[in-house]
C-alpha positions in Angstrom: 0.0 0.0 0.0 1.3 3.4 -0.9 2.3 5.6 2.0 0.1 8.7 2.5 2.1 11.9 2.3 1.3 15.5 3.3 -1.6 15.6 0.9 -3.6 12.9 2.8 -7.3 13.7 2.2 -9.0 15.2 5.3 -12.6 15.3 6.2 -14.6 17.1 8.8 -16.4 15.0 11.4 -18.7 15.9 14.2 -17.5 14.4 17.5 -19.3 14.4 20.8 -16.8 14.7 23.7 -17.3 12.2 26.5 -14.6 13.1 29.1 -11.4 14.9 29.9 -8.2 12.9 30.0 -5.1 13.3 32.2 -3.6 15.9 29.8 -6.7 18.1 30.0 -7.9 17.2 26.5 -11.4 16.1 25.6 -11.8 12.5 24.5 -14.3 11.0 22.0 -14.7 7.7 20.2 -14.1 7.6 16.5 -13.9 4.4 14.4 -13.4 2.3 17.5 -10.5 4.5 18.7 -10.3 7.1 21.4 -9.2 10.4 20.0 -8.0 13.4 22.1 -9.2 16.8 21.2 -7.5 19.9 22.6 -9.8 22.6 24.1 -12.9 20.5 23.8 -15.2 19.8 26.9 -17.4 16.9 27.9 -20.9 17.2 26.5 -19.7 19.3 23.6 -20.1 18.5 19.9 -17.2 19.8 17.9 -16.1 19.8 14.3 -12.7 18.0 13.9 -10.6 17.6 10.8 -9.8 13.9 10.5 -7.1 12.5 8.2 -8.0 8.9 8.2 -4.5 7.9 9.3 -4.7 5.8 12.5 -1.9 7.5 14.3 -3.1 11.0 13.3 -6.6 10.2 14.4 -5.5 9.8 18.0 -5.0 13.6 18.5 -6.9 15.9 16.3 -7.5 19.7 16.4 -10.8 21.0 17.4 -12.8 23.1 14.9 -15.9 25.1 15.6 -17.9 24.1 18.7 -21.4 23.2 17.4 -22.9 22.5 20.9 -20.9 24.2 23.6 -20.8 23.1 27.3 -22.6 25.3 29.8 -19.4 25.2 31.8 -17.3 26.8 29.0 -15.9 30.2 30.0 -13.6 32.7 28.4 -10.0 32.0 29.3 -8.6 34.6 31.7 -5.1 34.5 30.1 -4.4 35.9 26.6 -1.7 33.2 26.2 -4.1 30.3 26.6 -4.1 28.1 23.6 -0.5 28.8 22.8 1.2 28.4 26.1 1.7 24.8 27.3 1.4 25.7 31.0 -2.4 25.4 31.1 -4.9 23.1 29.4 -8.3 23.9 31.0 -8.8 27.7 31.4 -11.8 27.4 29.1 -13.6 25.3 31.7 -15.2 26.9 34.8 -13.1 26.2 38.0 -15.7 24.2 39.9 -16.4 22.1 36.8 -12.7 21.3 36.4 -12.7 19.8 39.9 -15.9 18.0 39.4 -14.5 16.3 36.3 -11.3 15.3 38.2 -13.6 13.8 41.0 -15.5 11.9 38.3 -12.2 10.6 36.8 -11.2 9.4 40.3 -14.5 7.7 41.0 -14.7 6.0 37.6 -11.2 4.7 37.9 -11.9 3.2 41.4 -15.1 1.7 40.1 -13.3 0.1 37.1 -10.9 -1.4 39.6 -13.7 -2.9 41.6 -13.5 -0.5 44.5 -16.3 1.7 45.9 -15.9 4.2 48.7 -18.3 3.7 51.6 -19.1 7.4 52.0 -19.1 10.4 49.7 -16.3 13.0 50.1 -16.5 16.4 48.5 -13.5 17.3 46.4 -11.2 19.8 48.0 -11.0 23.2 46.3 -8.3 25.9 46.6 -7.2 29.1 44.9 -7.5 29.0 41.1 -4.9 31.7 40.3 -1.5 32.7 41.6 -0.9 29.3 43.2 2.1 27.8 41.3 5.3 28.2 43.3 7.6 26.0 41.2 8.1 26.1 37.4 10.7 25.2 34.8 10.7 28.0 32.2 12.3 28.1 28.8 14.6 30.9 27.7 15.4 31.6 24.0 17.0 34.5 22.1 14.7 35.2 19.2 16.5 37.3 16.7 13.4 38.2 14.8 11.9 39.7 17.9 15.2 41.3 19.0 15.0 39.9 22.6 15.0 36.9 24.8 11.7 35.1 25.6 11.3 33.7 29.0 8.2 31.6 29.7 6.5 28.2 29.4 7.1 26.1 26.3 4.4 26.4 23.7 2.0 23.5 23.4 3.6 20.5 21.7 6.7 22.6 20.8 10.1 23.5 22.0 9.4 27.2 21.3 9.0 29.5 24.2 5.8 31.4 24.7 6.1 35.2 24.2 4.6 36.2 27.6 5.1 39.1 30.0 2.9 37.7 32.7 1.4 34.5 34.0 -1.9 34.1 35.9 -1.0 30.8 37.6 2.4 31.6 39.0 2.6 33.1 42.4 2.8 36.9 41.9 6.3 37.2 43.2 7.5 34.9 40.4 5.1 36.1 37.7 6.4 39.6 37.9 9.9 38.4 37.1 9.2 37.2 33.5 9.9 40.5 31.7 12.8 41.6 33.9 14.4 38.2 33.3 14.1 38.7 29.6 16.0 41.9 29.8 18.6 40.4 32.2 19.4 37.4 30.0 19.2 39.5 26.8 22.0 41.7 28.1 24.3 38.9 29.0 27.4 37.9 26.9 25.9 34.4 26.5 22.3 35.4 25.8 21.9 32.7 23.3 23.3 30.1 25.6 20.8 30.3 28.5 18.1 27.7 27.7 16.3 27.5 31.0 15.4 29.2 34.3 13.9 27.1 37.0 12.1 29.1 39.7 11.1 28.1 43.2 9.2 30.3 45.6 9.1 30.1 49.3 6.9 32.2 51.6 9.4 35.0 51.6 12.0 34.3 48.9 12.2 33.4 45.2 15.1 31.3 44.0 16.1 31.2 40.3 18.3 28.4 38.9 19.9 29.6 35.7 21.0 26.9 33.2 23.9 28.2 31.2 25.8 26.3 28.5 28.8 28.7 28.4 30.7 30.3 31.3 29.5 33.7 32.6 31.8 36.7 32.5 32.3 39.2 35.3 29.8 41.6 33.8 27.2 38.8 33.7 27.7 38.0 37.3 27.6 41.7 38.3 24.3 42.1 36.4 22.8 39.1 38.2 23.8 40.5 41.6 22.2 43.9 40.8 19.0 42.0 39.6 19.0 39.9 42.8 19.1 43.0 44.9 16.5 44.9 42.9 14.0 42.1 42.8 14.8 40.4 46.1 15.7 37.0 44.6 18.4 34.4 45.1 20.4 33.1 42.1 21.7 29.6 41.6 23.9 28.6 38.6 23.7 25.3 36.7 26.6 24.9 34.2 26.0 21.2 33.8 23.7 18.5 35.1 21.6 18.8 38.3 24.7 17.9 40.4 26.4 21.1 39.2 23.8 23.5 40.8 25.4 25.9 43.2 24.5 29.4 44.6 25.8 32.4 42.8 27.0 33.7 46.2 27.9 31.8 49.3 25.3 31.4 52.1 22.2 32.4 50.1 19.0 33.3 51.9 17.2 30.0 52.5 13.8 29.1 51.0 11.2 28.3 53.6 7.4 27.7 53.9 5.3 27.7 57.0 2.4 25.6 58.3 1.0 27.9 61.0 -1.7 25.5 62.1 1.1 23.1 63.3 3.6 25.8 64.3 6.1 24.5 61.7 8.6 26.0 59.3 10.3 24.0 56.5 13.5 24.8 54.8 14.1 23.5 51.2 16.5 23.9 48.3 15.3 25.2 44.9 15.4 21.7 43.4 13.8 19.8 46.3 10.4 18.4 45.7 7.7 20.5 47.4 4.0 20.6 46.6 3.5 23.0 43.7 0.5 24.7 45.4 1.4 26.1 48.8 -2.1 27.1 49.9 -3.5 23.7 48.8 -0.6 21.9 50.6 -1.7 23.4 53.9 -5.3 22.3 53.3 -4.2 18.8 52.2 -2.1 18.3 55.3 -4.9 19.4 57.6 -7.3 17.0 55.8 -4.8 14.1 55.8 -4.0 14.5 59.5 -7.7 14.7 60.4 -8.4 11.5 58.5 -5.5 9.7 60.1 -6.5 11.0 63.5 -3.2 10.1 65.3 -3.2 10.1 69.1 -0.4 10.3 71.6 -0.4 6.5 71.9 0.0 5.9 68.1 3.1 5.0 66.1 2.7 6.4 62.6 4.6 5.4 59.5 5.0 8.0 56.7 6.2 6.5 53.4 7.7 8.6 50.7 8.0 11.3 53.3 10.2 13.7 51.3 11.5 16.6 53.5 8.9 15.8 56.2 5.9 17.7 54.8 3.4 15.3 56.4 5.8 13.7 59.0 6.3 16.7 61.2 2.6 17.7 61.3 1.8 14.1 62.2 4.4 14.2 65.0 2.6 17.1 66.6 -0.3 14.7 67.3 1.2 11.2 67.4 3.5 9.5 69.9 6.1 8.5 67.4 6.5 9.0 63.6 8.8 7.1 61.3 9.5 8.8 57.9 10.9 6.8 55.0 12.2 8.4 51.7 14.3 7.0 48.9 16.2 10.3 48.1 19.0 10.7 50.6 19.2 14.5 50.2 15.5 14.8 51.1 16.1 12.6 54.2 18.9 15.0 55.3 16.5 17.9 54.7 13.8 16.2 56.8 16.2 15.7 59.7 17.2 19.4 59.4 13.6 20.4 59.5 12.8 18.3 62.5 15.8 19.9 64.3 14.7 23.4 63.1 11.3 22.9 64.7 12.5 21.0 67.8 10.5 17.9 66.9 12.1 15.0 68.7 9.6 12.1 68.3 10.5 11.3 64.6 13.0 9.0 63.0 13.9 9.2 59.3 15.3 6.5 57.1 16.5 6.3 53.5 15.2 3.3 51.6 14.1 2.3 48.1 10.3 2.0 48.3 9.9 1.0 44.7 11.1 -2.5 45.4 9.4 -5.2 47.4 10.4 -5.8 51.0 11.7 -9.3 51.6 10.6 -11.8 54.2 13.4 -10.6 56.5 11.9 -7.1 56.4 13.9 -3.9 56.2 15.8 -1.7 58.6 13.2 0.9 58.6 10.3 -1.5 59.0 9.0 -1.4 62.7 7.4 -4.4 64.3 4.2 -2.5 64.8 2.5 0.6 63.5 -1.0 1.9 64.3 -1.5 4.2 61.3 0.2 4.9 57.9 0.4 7.8 55.5 1.5 7.1 51.9 2.4 9.8 49.5 4.1 8.1 46.5 5.2 9.4 43.1 3.2 8.6 40.0 4.3 5.0 40.0 2.3 4.4 43.2 3.0 2.2 46.3 2.5 -1.2 44.8 5.9 -2.6 45.8 5.5 -1.9 49.5 1.8 -2.7 50.0 2.3 -6.4 51.1 4.8 -5.4 53.8 2.7 -2.5 54.8 -0.5 -4.6 55.1 1.4 -7.3 57.1 2.0 -4.7 59.8 -1.8 -4.5 60.1 -2.3 -0.7 60.7 -5.8 0.2 61.5 -5.9 3.1 59.1 -4.1 4.1 55.9 -4.3 7.5 54.3 -3.1 7.6 50.7 -2.1 10.9 49.0 -2.0 10.3 45.2 -0.8 12.5 42.3 -2.4 10.2 39.7 -5.8 8.5 40.1 -4.8 5.5 38.0 -2.2 4.2 40.3 -4.3 5.0 43.3 -7.1 2.8 41.8 -4.6 0.0 41.2 -3.3 0.1 44.8 -6.8 0.5 46.2 -7.8 -2.7 44.5 -4.9 -4.5 46.1 -5.6 -3.1 49.6 -9.3 -3.9 49.4 -9.3 -7.1 47.4 -6.1 -8.7 48.8 -5.0 -7.1 52.0 -8.2 -6.8 54.0 -9.0 -3.1 53.9 -12.1 -1.1 53.0 -12.1 2.2 51.3 -13.8 4.7 53.6 -13.5 7.8 51.3 -11.7 9.2 48.3 -11.8 12.7 46.9 -10.0 14.8 44.3 -7.8 17.7 45.5 -7.4 20.8 43.4 -3.6 21.0 43.5 -3.2 21.9 39.8 -6.0 24.2 38.6 -6.3 24.7 34.8 -4.3 21.5 34.1 -5.3 17.9 33.6 -3.3 16.8 36.6 -5.4 15.4 39.4 -4.3 14.9 43.0 -6.4 12.7 45.3 -6.8 11.8 49.0 -8.1 8.4 50.1 -8.7 6.8 53.5 -8.6 3.0 54.2 -9.5 1.1 57.3 -8.7 -2.5 58.2 -11.7 -4.8 58.1 
């Protein structure tokens, strides 16, 4: 059969959108396949240009919306549709969260698991929430300047943007000044990326540079740091090469006032991207777990102690386990910073099964467990975890599909029941869906 070239015939089709996928695109069925349609919403009928080629039919551009959703709104950002930072600004905020809740519930149902009680999804701020971002930088000769912003959708190009509605304001206001700073450097064409990380009081900027900076570049960065109250880090190579521009930089911190805690972190440490929602999520998770002074609590994938230390304010003893040694060190530092003495931290690979002889971090008994795994989930440690017989497990998930898989194992194999599960609005205007689930031993 002759291969179809660029002139493959196209035809317009009317597609009815059924749902939103994990990338924030609408999905419809066409010729027995699921096709993804950008900027289309559930319940809408849209015109799509179809090529007939199987691979091309999987992602198609949306044409006119024949029957719009009642939840469709005008995007608040003029860059929406070009910028790859957001996918759902055209969907009303409460409806975004409702669809994420539906995605979670349908995934659990497909896995054969049903929550015993309804739990409302947890909402937070829709704008100005994002405190971490990896931004592209590119010298565009035709525009006569350096662009700094998110990558364009499906492209390596950098969006021409002077503002961003989802970044925390202290970071959003830096986009245009950063463009001028990099544009004036001797290596303007050799700075491909700026990674920003915002604490409660400080913004850190990690500048990736492919050639060495000269003295004038360094002086310009120091003036910028003073003028805009930021801290610079330089990255001349891989992640291990990151170092502060000046010794003893002002630290990044965030606070949890409800638990009288302050956390220090580095600009490349994992922290929840939405600070306001993180505070709400911690409160909900601690309330669900309901630790008492007599309880021993295990916190798996504990990171820098984000849940461990709040739990320690209520529990008798907390054991935190994390695979990344640098984060374990940070967790120990944070416990010391806050004078929390009833915690122990261990470094261990939680993505491999625990053998019959156990592991150094595995206690002989725990009363309650919090699990906050990466996208891959907690499948490997569930058998060892269930063998401890904790009365309650709270599971914080960053992807509903692995939560559904692990919930099926906990309920179907390990003798637990799912009490509640709800979506958490950690990433408004994107397809990402955080979730919070509570299990109890039968």
